[in-house]
Each structure stands twice: as structure tokens, then as C-alpha cells.
C-alpha positions in Angstrom: -63.6 2.5 -90.5 -62.2 4.5 -93.2 -59.2 3.2 -94.7 -57.4 6.5 -94.0 -58.7 6.6 -90.5 -56.7 4.2 -88.7 -53.9 2.5 -88.7 -55.8 16.0 -81.9 -56.4 19.8 -82.3 -54.5 22.1 -80.8 -50.9 22.8 -78.9 -49.7 19.9 -77.0 -50.8 20.1 -73.4 -47.5 19.9 -72.0 -43.8 19.5 -73.0 -43.0 15.9 -73.0 -40.1 14.6 -71.2 -39.0 12.1 -73.6 -39.8 12.7 -77.3 -37.0 11.1 -79.5 -38.0 7.7 -80.8 -34.5 6.1 -80.6 -32.9 3.4 -78.4 -31.2 6.3 -76.7 -34.2 7.6 -75.6 -35.3 4.7 -73.3 -32.0 4.6 -71.1 -33.5 5.3 -67.8 -32.3 8.5 -66.1 -30.1 8.4 -63.1 -31.7 8.7 -59.5 -31.3 12.0 -58.1 -29.5 11.9 -54.4 -31.6 14.6 -53.1 -35.1 12.7 -54.4 -37.2 11.5 -51.8 -38.0 7.9 -51.6 -40.5 6.9 -53.6 -43.6 5.1 -52.3 -43.5 1.1 -53.1 -46.4 1.5 -55.8 -44.1 4.6 -57.5 -41.1 2.0 -57.2 -43.2 -0.6 -59.2 -44.0 2.1 -61.8 -41.1 4.4 -61.9 -38.5 4.1 -64.5 -40.9 1.6 -66.9 -40.7 2.7 -70.5 -44.1 3.5 -71.8 -44.2 4.3 -75.8 -47.1 6.1 -76.7 -48.0 6.4 -80.8 -50.1 9.3 -81.9 -51.9 8.0 -85.0 -50.7 9.4 -88.3 -48.7 12.9 -88.9 -49.5 16.4 -90.1 -47.5 16.0 -93.1 -48.7 12.6 -94.3 -51.2 14.0 -97.0 -48.4 16.4 -98.3 -46.3 13.4 -99.3 -48.3 10.7 -100.7 -45.3 9.0 -102.3 -43.9 8.7 -98.7 -46.9 6.9 -97.0 -48.1 4.8 -100.1 -45.0 3.2 -100.0 -45.3 -0.8 -98.8 -44.1 -2.0 -96.0 -44.1 -5.4 -94.1 -47.0 -5.6 -91.9 -46.6 -8.8 -90.3 -48.4 -12.2 -91.0 -47.0 -12.3 -94.8 -48.7 -8.8 -95.3 -47.8 -5.7 -96.5 -49.3 -2.2 -95.9 -49.1 1.5 -97.1 -46.2 3.2 -94.7 -48.9 5.0 -93.2 -52.3 7.2 -93.8 -53.4 10.7 -93.6 -56.2 9.7 -90.9 -59.7 10.9 -90.8 -61.5 14.2 -89.7 -64.4 15.3 -88.2 -67.1 17.0 -90.6 -65.8 20.5 -89.7 -62.5 19.6 -90.6 -60.8 18.8 -87.3 -58.0 16.0 -87.9 -57.5 12.9 -86.3 -53.7 13.4 -86.3 -54.1 16.9 -84.5 -56.5 15.0 -82.2 -54.0 11.9 -81.2 -50.9 14.1 -81.1 -52.9 16.2 -78.6 -54.3 13.4 -76.6 -50.9 11.8 -76.8 -49.0 14.5 -75.2 -51.6 14.7 -72.4 -51.2 11.0 -71.5 -47.5 11.6 -71.7 -47.7 14.4 -69.4 -49.5 12.5 -66.6 -47.4 9.3 -66.7 -44.0 11.3 -66.7 -45.5 12.8 -63.5 -45.5 9.3 -62.2 -41.7 8.5 -63.0 -42.3 6.7 -66.2 -40.1 7.1 -69.4 -42.2 7.8 -72.0 -41.1 7.5 -75.5 -43.1 8.9 -78.3 -43.1 7.4 -82.2 -43.0 11.0 -83.5 -41.6 14.2 -82.5 -44.3 16.8 -83.6 -47.6 16.8 -85.9 -45.7 18.4 -88.7 -43.9 15.5 -90.2 -44.4 12.5 -92.3 -44.8 8.8 -91.0 -43.0 7.2 -89.3 -43.9 4.1 -91.5 -46.4 1.7 -89.3 -43.4 -1.0 -89.3 -41.3 1.8 -87.8 -43.7 2.6 -85.2 -43.8 -1.0 -83.9 -40.0 -1.5 -84.2 -39.7 1.8 -81.3 -41.5 0.1 -79.1 -39.7 -2.9 -79.4 -36.1 -1.4 -79.2 -37.4 0.5 -75.9 -38.2 -2.7 -74.5 -41.7 -1.2 -73.6 -43.6 -2.4 -70.7 -46.7 -1.2 -72.7 -47.2 0.4 -76.0 -50.4 2.3 -76.7 -51.5 3.8 -80.2 -53.8 6.4 -80.0 -56.7 7.1 -82.9 -60.0 8.1 -84.1 -62.3 6.4 -86.2 -64.3 7.8 -89.5 -67.2 5.8 -90.0 -69.9 7.3 -92.0 -72.5 4.3 -90.7 -75.7 6.1 -89.1 -75.5 6.2 -85.3 -72.2 4.6 -85.4 -70.3 5.8 -82.1 -68.2 4.5 -79.0 -64.6 3.6 -78.5 -63.1 0.4 -78.9 -59.4 -1.2 -78.3 -57.7 -3.4 -80.6 -55.0 -6.0 -79.9 -53.0 -8.9 -82.1 -55.1 -12.1 -82.5 -54.2 -14.8 -83.2 -51.1 -13.9 -81.3 -47.8 -14.2 -82.9 -45.5 -14.2 -79.9 -45.8 -14.5 -76.1 -46.2 -10.5 -75.6 -49.2 -10.8 -78.1 -50.7 -13.2 -76.0 -52.1 -12.5 -72.5 -49.9 -9.3 -71.8 -51.5 -7.5 -74.8 -55.0 -9.0 -74.0 -54.6 -7.6 -70.4 -53.6 -4.3 -71.4 -56.4 -3.8 -74.2 -59.0 -5.0 -71.0 -57.5 -2.6 -68.7 -57.7 0.3 -71.3 -61.0 -0.7 -72.1 -62.4 -0.6 -68.6 -60.5 2.8 -67.7 -62.2 4.5 -70.6 -65.6 3.0 -69.5 -65.1 4.0 -66.2 -64.1 7.7 -67.6 -67.6 7.8 -68.8 -67.1 6.7 -72.5 -69.3 4.2 -74.4 -68.0 1.4 -76.1 -68.5 0.8 -79.8 -71.5 -0.2 -81.2 -70.7 -1.0 -84.8 -67.1 -2.4 -84.2 -65.6 -5.3 -82.0 -67.5 -6.4 -79.0 -67.9 -5.1 -75.6 -65.3 -2.6 -76.4 -62.2 -4.8 -77.4 -61.6 -5.9 -81.3 -59.1 -8.6 -81.9 -57.3 -7.9 -85.0 -54.9 -9.7 -87.5 -54.3 -7.0 -89.8 -52.8 -3.8 -87.9 -49.2 -3.6 -88.5 -48.1 -1.7 -85.3 -49.9 -5.0 -83.3 -48.7 -7.8 -85.6 -45.0 -6.6 -85.3 -44.9 -5.9 -81.6 -42.6 -7.9 -79.4 -43.8 -5.8 -76.7 -47.5 -5.7 -74.9 -49.3 -3.4 -77.2 -53.1 -2.1 -77.8 -54.8 0.6 -80.3 -57.5 2.6 -79.0 -59.9 3.9 -81.5 -61.4 6.7 -79.1 -64.3 7.0 -80.9 -66.1 8.1 -84.5 -64.8 11.4 -85.6 -68.0 11.7 -87.6 -70.5 11.2 -85.1 -71.6 14.8 -83.9 -71.5 14.1 -80.2 -68.0 12.7 -79.9 -66.7 14.7 -82.7 -67.7 18.3 -80.3 -66.0 16.4 -77.4 -62.7 15.6 -79.5 -62.8 19.2 -80.7 -62.2 20.6 -77.3 -59.5 20.7 -74.9 -61.7 19.7 -72.1 -62.7 16.5 -74.0 -59.3 15.6 -74.8 -58.1 16.0 -71.3 -61.0 13.5 -70.6 -59.8 10.8 -72.8 -56.2 11.6 -71.9 -57.1 10.7 -68.1 -58.6 7.7 -69.2 -55.8 6.4 -71.1 -53.3 7.3 -68.5 -55.1 5.6 -65.7 -55.6 2.3 -67.5 -51.9 2.4 -68.3 -51.1 3.1 -64.6 -53.5 0.0 -63.5 -51.9 -2.2 -66.1 -48.4 -1.2 -64.9 -49.1 -1.6 -61.2 
């Protein structure tokens, strides 16, 4: 994995229902008296908060003094505030891929009544730092925090997705809840036709102790590396709207399964 690649393109697939990463953005909306009674499944899921964390940001490369600043990363470590991310060999950036996929995931979750909070508002800014991304999920009281990334390995033949979670756990949420979230996302991506990584982790899962967003989370959290942007086949898929929708469909389905 490139150090800049982990902690796209095109316009967002839809306008999110909640984008401000502040505590004010997570209060549940008032129910409309004219709304039809939800089904039992919708009642279970509706009004839950899910934090979606699109990796990196479009302005990071122009602001090295900001993103290189050390911040707490958990387990007594520090890490750079953020990184630039990776890109395909043709120049399609990870930050654009993650932004686009995350918007597509958010649109599908919002349609189910889920309150979606994003860790960044657009793909033109800087950061936020990795510790602040974790803090957004904590302040939101998120039922699930899902970080979306793509990898940038130059190893010959390296391809496939993996889902990371904090290990060993530092709190109860990082134990079975996060493991279950990671496993459910893994299963959904695999059911969506995506191959598990053949070069990182095992069976599509990667327990990690070095990722700040996972180490500092007090909510169930997982980080998805959707694939290797340096692999020609996966790069081609990530670079199309249809491919990004496939990723989004699988991720959203995994979140919904986990919440239910």
C-alpha cells in the first residue's frame, strides 16, 4: 500500500441529505405526521446515524503544510493529518473515486431513512485530519462508521478489496461490533462480484493497529479498500460511473444488513 494511498471521478451521484460534519447535523429529523407508517424493517433502521468517510480530499496536495502536521493516531502513535491518496496510472484520483462512491452510498442509505453524516463536504477542500474524522463519528453517536478508500500497490498482479478494522480492540465498539461490520461489508462486496484481496489481509479482512480513524473510534467502524487502482482491470472499473455504482450498491447493502 502506498503511504499516500490510504489512510472518485466525477460529480456526485446525488445530493446528500446531510453533509455537515458537526454535532448539529446528527439530530434526528422530526417525523412528518402525513408520512405513511414505516414497515418494521424501516422502523429498525430509520433515524439511525451512519457516518461515511470518503478518503483524502481534493485540496490536500496543494496544502502539504496542513496535511503533514502530526496528529494523534491512537495507541500512543502520531500520523500525518491526512495524505494525498493514490491514483490510477491514467491519473484518476483516489479522492475523486472515494467522494463519488460515498455520495452514491449515502443516497441509497438516505432513501431508507438513515441519517447520513459525511466527514467532508466536497472534494475541493483540505482534510479533515484523521483524528477529526474519527471524532465526527464519535460525536454523531454513529451506529456505523464506514471509511471508503482505494489502494495503490505496484506489486505485480495485486488486486482485490479488503476491509480493515481495529485490532486489538481499544474499547467495546472496536470488538465484536466492528468485526461484525467488517465481515458484513466483506460478505456484501463479495456477493456483489468483487474479489477479495490477494496481497493484503486474509479472506477479505485486515485487522490493523495503525489506522487512526479506527484506533480513535468509539463507534463500530471499518475501512474499505475497494481495490487496487494500479491494477488495470480494477482501475477501469473504478473509472466508470457504472463501476462506482456497483461498489456503492454493495457497500450500502452491507451497511443495511449490519443495521438490521
